[in-house]
C-alpha positions as CSV (number, residue, x, y, z in Angstrom):
1,X,-3.1,-4.3,34.4
2,X,-0.8,-5.0,31.4
3,X,1.3,-1.8,31.4
4,X,3.0,-2.5,28.0
5,X,-0.4,-3.0,26.3
6,X,-1.8,0.1,28.0
7,X,1.2,2.2,26.7
8,X,0.8,0.8,23.2
9,X,-2.9,1.6,23.1
10,X,-2.2,5.0,24.4
11,X,0.5,5.6,21.8
12,X,-1.9,4.4,19.0
13,X,-4.6,6.7,20.2
14,X,-2.2,9.6,20.3
15,X,-0.9,8.8,16.8
16,X,-4.5,8.7,15.4
17,X,-5.4,11.9,17.3
18,X,-2.3,13.7,16.0
19,X,-3.0,12.6,12.4
20,X,-6.6,13.8,12.5
21,X,-5.7,17.1,14.3
22,X,-3.0,17.9,11.8
23,X,-5.4,17.2,8.9
24,X,-8.1,19.3,10.6
25,X,-5.7,22.3,11.1
26,X,-4.5,22.2,7.5
27,X,-7.8,21.6,5.7
28,X,-10.4,24.0,7.3
29,X,-12.3,24.7,4.1
30,X,-16.0,25.6,4.3
31,X,-16.8,22.3,2.6
32,X,-14.7,20.2,5.1
33,X,-16.1,22.1,8.1
34,X,-19.6,21.3,6.9
35,X,-18.7,17.7,6.4
36,X,-17.2,17.3,9.9
37,X,-20.1,19.0,11.6
38,X,-22.4,16.4,9.9
39,X,-20.2,13.6,10.9
40,X,-20.1,14.7,14.6
41,X,-23.9,14.7,14.6
42,X,-24.3,11.3,12.8
43,X,-24.4,8.0,14.5
44,X,-21.8,5.4,13.3
45,X,-24.4,3.2,11.8
46,X,-25.5,6.1,9.5
47,X,-22.0,7.0,8.3
48,X,-21.0,6.3,4.7
49,X,-18.9,3.2,4.0
50,X,-15.9,5.4,3.3
51,X,-16.3,7.2,6.6
52,X,-16.7,3.9,8.4
53,X,-13.5,2.6,6.8
54,X,-11.5,5.2,8.6
55,X,-12.9,4.1,12.0
56,X,-12.4,0.4,11.0
57,X,-8.7,1.0,10.3
58,X,-8.3,2.4,13.9
59,X,-10.2,-0.6,15.2
60,X,-8.1,-3.1,13.3
61,X,-4.9,-1.6,14.8
62,X,-6.4,-1.8,18.3
63,X,-7.4,-5.4,17.7
64,X,-3.9,-6.3,16.6
65,X,-2.6,-5.1,20.0
66,X,-5.4,-6.9,21.8
67,X,-5.1,-10.3,20.1
68,X,-4.5,-12.7,23.1
69,X,-3.6,-15.7,20.9
70,X,-0.6,-14.1,19.2
71,X,2.8,-14.1,20.8
72,X,5.2,-11.5,19.6
73,X,8.6,-13.2,19.2
74,X,10.5,-10.1,17.9
75,X,9.7,-6.6,16.7
76,X,11.9,-4.5,14.5
77,X,11.5,-1.0,13.0
78,X,9.1,-2.1,10.3
79,X,8.2,-5.8,11.0
80,X,6.7,-7.8,13.8
81,X,7.5,-11.6,14.1
82,X,4.6,-13.6,15.7
83,X,3.8,-17.1,16.6
84,X,0.2,-18.5,16.9
85,X,-0.4,-22.1,17.8
86,X,3.1,-23.0,16.7
87,X,2.8,-21.1,13.4
88,X,5.4,-18.4,12.8
89,X,4.7,-15.4,10.6
90,X,5.5,-11.7,10.0
91,X,3.4,-8.6,9.7
92,X,4.2,-5.0,8.8
93,X,3.8,-2.3,11.5
94,X,2.8,1.3,10.9
95,X,1.0,0.7,7.6
96,X,-2.6,0.5,6.6
97,X,-2.3,-1.5,3.4
98,X,-0.2,-2.5,0.4
99,X,-0.9,-1.4,-3.1
100,X,0.2,-2.6,-6.6
101,X,-0.5,-0.7,-9.8
102,X,-1.1,-1.9,-13.3
103,X,-0.3,1.1,-15.5
104,X,-0.5,1.0,-19.3
105,X,0.0,4.1,-21.3
106,X,-2.2,5.3,-24.2
107,X,0.5,3.9,-26.6
108,X,0.2,0.5,-25.0
109,X,3.3,0.4,-23.0
110,X,3.3,-1.3,-19.6
111,X,5.2,0.6,-16.8
112,X,7.5,-1.6,-14.9
113,X,10.1,-0.9,-12.2
114,X,13.4,-2.7,-11.5
115,X,15.4,-2.6,-8.3
116,X,17.6,-4.6,-6.1
117,X,15.7,-6.6,-3.5
118,X,18.1,-7.6,-0.6
119,X,16.0,-10.6,0.6
120,X,16.6,-12.4,-2.8
121,X,19.9,-10.8,-3.5
122,X,19.0,-9.9,-7.1
123,X,17.3,-7.2,-9.2
124,X,13.6,-7.8,-9.6
125,X,11.2,-6.6,-12.3
126,X,7.8,-5.6,-10.8
127,X,4.8,-3.5,-11.4
128,X,4.8,-0.3,-9.3
129,X,3.8,-1.0,-5.7
130,X,4.2,0.4,-2.2
131,X,2.8,1.0,1.3
132,X,-0.2,3.0,2.4
133,X,-0.4,4.9,5.7
134,X,3.4,4.7,6.4
135,X,4.1,8.4,6.2
136,X,3.8,10.3,9.5
137,X,0.7,12.5,9.3
138,X,-0.9,10.4,6.6
139,X,-1.9,7.3,8.6
140,X,-5.5,7.5,7.2
141,X,-4.4,7.7,3.6
142,X,-6.8,6.0,1.3
143,X,-5.5,3.1,-0.7
144,X,-6.3,4.7,-4.1
145,X,-4.4,7.8,-3.1
146,X,-1.4,5.8,-1.9
147,X,-1.5,4.0,-5.3
148,X,-1.4,7.4,-7.1
149,X,1.5,8.6,-4.9
150,X,3.5,5.4,-5.4
151,X,3.1,5.4,-9.1
152,X,4.2,9.0,-9.3
153,X,7.2,8.4,-7.0
154,X,8.4,5.3,-8.8
155,X,7.7,6.0,-12.5
156,X,7.1,9.8,-12.8
157,X,3.6,9.1,-14.2
158,X,0.5,10.9,-12.9
159,X,-2.8,8.9,-13.1
160,X,-6.1,10.6,-13.6
161,X,-7.9,7.6,-12.1
162,X,-7.2,4.5,-10.0
163,X,-9.6,1.7,-10.7
164,X,-9.8,-1.0,-8.0
165,X,-9.3,-4.5,-9.4
166,X,-9.0,-6.9,-6.4
167,X,-7.3,-7.7,-3.2
168,X,-5.8,-10.8,-1.5
169,X,-2.9,-12.3,0.5
170,X,0.6,-12.2,-1.0
171,X,2.0,-15.1,0.9
172,X,-0.6,-16.4,3.3
173,X,1.7,-18.9,5.0
174,X,4.3,-16.3,5.8
175,X,2.8,-12.9,6.1
176,X,-0.4,-11.0,7.0
177,X,-0.1,-8.7,4.0
178,X,-3.2,-8.1,1.9
179,X,-2.3,-6.6,-1.4
180,X,-4.7,-4.4,-3.3
181,X,-4.5,-4.1,-7.0
182,X,-5.4,-1.0,-9.0
183,X,-5.4,-0.2,-12.7
184,X,-4.1,3.3,-13.5
185,X,-5.7,5.2,-16.4
186,X,-5.2,8.7,-17.8
187,X,-1.5,8.5,-17.5
188,X,0.7,11.6,-18.0
189,X,4.5,11.8,-17.5
190,X,5.2,14.7,-15.2
191,X,8.4,13.7,-13.3
192,X,11.5,11.6,-13.7
193,X,10.5,8.9,-11.2
194,X,13.0,6.5,-9.7
195,X,11.6,6.4,-6.1
196,X,12.1,8.5,-3.0
197,X,15.5,9.3,-1.5
198,X,15.9,5.8,-0.1
199,X,15.3,4.0,-3.4
200,X,17.2,3.4,-6.6
201,X,14.5,2.4,-9.1
202,X,14.9,1.9,-12.9
203,X,11.8,2.6,-14.9
204,X,10.9,0.5,-18.0
205,X,8.2,1.3,-20.5
206,X,7.6,-1.9,-22.5
207,X,5.2,-2.4,-25.5
208,X,2.7,-5.1,-24.6
209,X,3.5,-6.9,-27.8
210,X,7.2,-7.1,-26.8
211,X,6.6,-7.9,-23.1
212,X,7.0,-11.7,-23.2
213,X,10.2,-11.6,-25.2
214,X,11.6,-8.8,-23.1
215,X,10.9,-10.5,-19.8
216,X,12.4,-13.7,-21.0
217,X,15.6,-11.9,-21.9
218,X,15.7,-10.1,-18.5
219,X,15.2,-13.5,-16.8
220,X,18.1,-15.0,-18.8
221,X,20.3,-12.2,-17.6
222,X,19.7,-13.2,-14.0
223,X,16.9,-10.7,-13.1
224,X,13.9,-12.1,-11.3
225,X,10.4,-11.5,-12.6
226,X,7.6,-10.8,-10.0
227,X,4.5,-12.8,-10.7
228,X,2.3,-9.9,-9.9
229,X,3.0,-8.6,-13.4
230,X,1.0,-11.5,-14.9
231,X,-1.7,-11.3,-12.2
232,X,-2.3,-7.7,-12.9
233,X,-2.4,-8.2,-16.7
234,X,-4.9,-11.0,-16.3
235,X,-7.2,-9.0,-14.1
236,X,-7.2,-6.1,-16.5
237,X,-7.9,-8.4,-19.5
238,X,-9.3,-11.7,-18.0
239,X,-9.6,-14.7,-20.3
């Protein structure tokens, strides 16, 4: 028996159980209790797609541990370095997804964030983005909820609605990351923004009509421009 694999699967099961139990204890409303009773009595095949997604997320994590073709070369606090058939790549651990948010205010200003990115050694202009399921106790966080949370943390804007746009790999030759794009609507400034305690984010609100000139000026000053800005704008207003 592979003891290391056994321990990792046991730890994963405990993490999932703890997250669900914590949620159950803190959310025992009559509506939730009725929903849980129905789920207990319902076969998996008859669950809603949203309910199945929660089970699929656990299954994906278990499959990652069971993959026999992948050799783990190194594992840090947040990243795992793998090799499969000679191909080396990285994957994030302890997350359920990555989200990016295209947010345009009612007065046609695009919300952008700027921060130092150590891998490239420069400040980078980006649309708000972040991780889902990385907060202890919120491993089952829905991607749309993660997008709302990240937008609020980074920009101080609250979104009434998150509209799914698309999803796809960020760098398929390097990473397993699948990025999910959302469009935020019903925006309202409620906080300062700037990120959590570990981040130092500058928020920019740029009129769409001035965006191209503004980005060109930032690029000339040595700041890098993330291409996801243009992908998000195209998806919101495709040619």
